[in-house]
N, C-alpha and C positions, 0 to 999 in steps of 0.2 A: 596646415591642412593640405596644401597643394602637393607637397612632397610625397605624402603617403597615399593620397588619392591617385597620383600618377604611378607610383610604384605598385600599388595594388592592381591597377589597370593592366600592368604587364607581367605580373607574377605567373599568370596562367601560361604565358609563353614558355615558361621553364618548368612546367609540371608541378607547380605549387598552387594550392587552392586557398586563398585567403578568407578568413572569417573576421569581420570587423566588429569590435566592441566600442561603443560610443555613447555619449550621453543622449538621453531622450529630450531634455528640455534645457539646453545650455544657453548661456549669454554669449552672443557673438558680436564682435565689432562691426561686421558686415555679413550679409548673406548674398551669395552670388549663385543664382540658379543655373547659370550657363555651364557649371561644372557637372551638372547631373548627367550629361552625355558621357562622361568619363567613368561612371560607375559601371563595372562589368555586369552584364545581364545575368541574373540568377544568383548573384553573390549573396551570401548569408550575412546579414547585419543584425547584431544584437544591440538593443537600446535599453538602457536602464536609467531611471530618474536620477538627477543630480540636484543637490541643494548648494547654491552659491550665495554669498553675502552681498551680491550686487544691488539688490533691491534696497538694502540699508544704505549702501554707498550712494546710490542715486538720491535718496532722501537727504543724506548728509550734505551733499554738494549742490542740491537744488535742481537736479535733473528730473525730467518726467519719466514715467514708467517705460514709455516706448522709446526713449532716447537710447542711442547706442554709446557704448563706452569706448573711447579711442585707445589704441595700443601705443606703447612706447612713450608715455607722458606727452601725447599730442593733444593740444587744445586749440580749437579753431576760432573761438569767439571771445575769449576773455583771458586775462592773466590769472595765474594760479593763486588762489586765496588761501586763507587759513584752513578752511574746511577740506580743501584738496590736500594740503600738506598733512593735516591730521589723518586723513584717510590713507595716505601713503605710509605713514608711520604704523598705522594699524595693520595694513596689508603686509608690511615687511616683518613685523614683530609678532603678530598673532596668527597670521595665516601662513604657516611654514609647511611646505616650501612655497605654496601659492594658494590662491582662493579656491582651488578645486580640491583642497585637502579633505573635505568632508565626504568625498566620493571614494576615498581610499579603502576604508574598512568595509563598507557595504559591497564594494567591487571585489575585494579579496574573497569575501564570503560567497558571493554569488558565483564568481568564476571558478572557485575551488569546487563547488558543488556541480556546476555545469560541466567542467572538464572531467569530473569523475564519471559522468554519463556519456560525454561526447569528447573523447580524447583527441589531442592534436599532437603534431610532431615538434612544434616550436612555438614560442611566444615572442612577439616583437612589441616593445613599448617605444613610444616616440615622445619627446619633450623638447622644449617646454610646451605645456605645463609639466613640471617635473613630478607632480603627483602621479602621473601616469607610470613613471619608473617605479615609484613606491608600491603601486598596485602590482606591477609585474614582479617586484622583489618578494612581496607577500605570497603571490601565486607560485612562484618558483620554489620558495621555501616549503610550501604545503604539498606541491606535486612533483617536484624534481624535473619538470619539463625544461629543456634547454631554452635559454632566454637571451635574446639580442636586444640591447638597449641602444636606441638610435638617438643621437643628439643633434637636433636642428640648430640649436644655439647652446652656448655654454651655460653653466649653472652659476657658480660664484664669481665668474669673470665676465658675465654678460654686461652689455654696455650700461644698463641702468641699475646695476647692483648697488653701486655707491650712492644712488639716489633714494634707496629704500629706507634710509634713516634707521639702520639696524642698531640695536643694542649689542653689546659684546656677547651676551648669552644667545641672542637670535643668530648672530653671525656664526657662532660656534656650532649651533644646531644645523644651519644650512650646510656648513662644511662637513659635519658628521654624516648627514644624510647623503650628501654627494659622494663621499668616500664609500658608504655602504653600497651604493649602486655600482661604482667603479670596481669595487672589490668582488661583488657577487654575481654580476652579469657574466654569462658564458662568452659573450662577444659584445664589443662596443664599436659603434660606427659614428664617429664625429664627422661633420661635414667639411672641416678644414684641417689642414696640416698643423696650423698653429694651435687649434683646439686640442688636437691629439698630443702635441708636445706639452701643453699646459696640464692636461689630464695625467700625463706620464710623470710629472713632478709631484702630483698629488698621490698617485698610486701607480707604480711602475708595472706595466703589463703590455700585452699586445693590443694596439688600437688600429682599426682598419678604416681608413678614410673613404667615405662614399659621398661625393659632393652633391650639391643640388644640380638640377638639370633643366632641360626643356623638352617639350613634347612636339615632335615635328608635325604631328597631325593638327596642331593648333595654328600652324603658319601657312597662310595663303599669300604667295608673293604678289606685290602690287606692281603695276606698270609704272615706269619712271615719271610719267606725267601726273601721277597721283600723289607724288611727294609734295610736302608743303612748299608753297611758292616763296615764302619768307625763309631767311636763314634761321631756322628754328632750333633752339637749344631746349631739349625736352627732358623733363624728369617725370617718370611714370611710377606712381606709387606714393605711399605716405611720406611726407617730408616733415620729420620730427625736429625739435629744436637742436639736437646734437648733429643733425645733418645740414643745418643752415650754413650755406657756403658764402659767408660775407665777403671773402676775398674775390669770389666770382662776381658778385654784384658790384664791388668796387672796380674791378677790372673792366667790366662791361660799361659802367658809367664813364670811365676814362675813355674807352674806345668810342663811345657814342659822341662824346665831346670833341674828340680828335677827328672824326671822319663822318661827315654827313651822309655819305653813301651807305656806310655800315649801319648808321642809325636808321636809315629808311628801310633797310633789309632785315634788321634784327627782330626776332620774336622769342620771348621767353615763355615756354609752354610748360605749365605745371598741371599734370593730370593726376587727380586723386586728392586725398586730404592733405591740407597744408597748414602747418602750425602758424598761429598768429604772429609769432616772432619773425618768421620768414617774410611774411607780407609786409611787416613793419620795416624790415631791412631794405626790401625792394623799394618801398615808398620813400624812405629817408634818402636814398641815393638817386632819386628822380627817375626810376625805371618803370614806374607803374604804367606808363603809356605803352610800354613794350610787352606787357604781361598779358598772356592769354591763360586764364585759369579755367580748367575743366574739372568739374566735380567728379567724385568717384564714379567709375564706369565698370560695367561687367567686364570680366577678364578678356573675352574675345574682342570687345570694342577697344579696350585699353591697348591690346596688342596692335590693332590697326593704327591707333594714334602713334604708337612707337614706330611702326613701319613707315608712316608718313613723314616722320621727323627727319631733319637733316643731320642733327647730331644728338646723341643720347647722353644725358648727364647721369653719371654714376657717382653718388655722393656718399662716401664712407663716413659713418658716425665718428665724430671727433671725441673718442672716448678711450680709456686705457686699453681696451681690447681691440683697437682699430685694426691692427695687423691681421687679426684672425677673422675679421668680418667678411663673409662671402655670401651675400644675399642671393635669394632666388632670382631677383631682378636681373643680376648680371647675366645669367644663363639665357634668359629670355631675350635680353639685349643681343646676345651673340646670335640667337636664332633668327632675329629679324634682320640681321646683317646691315645695320647702319653704324657709322663710326661712333665710337664711345669716347667721351671725355670724362676722366675720373679724377676726383679730388680725394686723396687719401695717402696712406703710407706707401712710399715707392718700393719698400721691401716687404710689403704685405702679401697675403694670399691672392687678393684680387689682382695685384700688379703682375704676379707670375702668370696668371691665366690670360690677362690681356697681352702679355708678351708672347706666351706660347701660341696663342691663336692669331696674333697680329691683328687684333680687332679694335685697337684704340690706343689712346695716350693717357698717361697718368702723371699728375702733378702733386707735389707736396702741399699741405695746407697753407704754407706761408710763402710759397714760391710764385709771387705775382708775375715776375718777368717771364718765367717759363710758361705760365698759364696764358699770358697775353700772346706769346709766340704761337702756342698751340691753337688758340682761337683764330688768330690771323691766318695760320696755315690752312685750317679748315675753311675759313671764309674765302680765301683765294681759290681753293678747289671748288667751292660752291659757285663762285662767280664764273669759273671756267667749265662748269657742269661736269666736274671730274671727282665729285665727292663720293667716295666709296670705301670699302674695307675688304681685307683679304679673308678673314675668318677661316683659318686653317685648322683641320682636325677636330671639327665640332662633334662628330658622331659619339665620341667617348663621353660627351656630356648629355646625351639624349637619355630620357627616362627609360626607354626600351633597353638600352645598353646597361644603365645603372641598375635596373631590376635584376639583370644577370649577375652583377657583382654581389648584390644582396643574396641571391640564390646560392652562389658559391659558398658564402659564409654559412647559410642555413644547411646546405648539404654537408659541410664539414662538421657542424654541430651535431646533426642527427647521426652521422657516421660514427663520431666519437662515442655517442651514447650507446649505439648498438654494439660497438666493439668493447 
């Protein structure tokens, strides 16, 4: 949501007027009203009803109607049972490409009729959910309007794809639909270089990487005395099972045992939804006394917590697509200008950005020795009140600048159509 909210916010700077098509009654993991301020004044928003199977899912797994459904296989209160496993199988094999599939046909019909009355210069679809791309594919087929398909995450190489318990037939259908989008979109913007390379193996063509970013208007610098007094290692955002950094908890437990001063200064700060498995790991290693867990916060308050933190934890999902994971969290970490400690592939996309901006350190999933050294280095700087970061060349990752990159692509598409 945030990617295109922010890009829409700045498209007018480049003489493009966005019209937003969105569900009237969708199921959301969370609702954050603080983003309302980013909606451009007077923008046209078209809302159409959507039917989603989540009410049946909630009944199946014993959730209440008002309960929110966590993203990324995150569960805060219990271990995954048979009902959850069955629902995953149903989601992967019956709802292809995703649970929003029932919005595809009605949306194609509605938008085709709408655009015949109210023509536009280009269509942009963003996914996941990849049903949005299939809507755009249908509208492009019916109207011939140039189409940019924007991928916030990959399709068949997304981190949880292997957890969907797909049959061979379902897997084949996912790949077929993915290739249809890659083949028919007039332009495609993946958010990472790795995703671009993976798409190119599926269907060779031009892919134009437009990363995620940050909004400088969201950042209000804090005074140094407003930083956490403890040596806080903070993760801001959802902490799903595939991000559980057991090596980090083991290293911190060892350092606590070795150094009583470090132990008295340490704080593990987790802001947002945290999977039960993460809390169990922390407890098993005797670190519960050092944990400060802060439940989900509105975006602006979460940014303040990030700015107050001594070190920010960037935990890359330990999944087959780890090299290509480049979360929006990284760019907001850059914006708040606190040192970053990353666990993930040292040759991945996140690593390259950390090196380019000189904003933090990255350690491989199994390299406990290097991890301990990095934490010690940061701790010494903390003790000497010298803990800071360089953050070089950040402007290229601002949403204002990135909207300009999108506009260059749109200008090219519309020029080609006119010529």
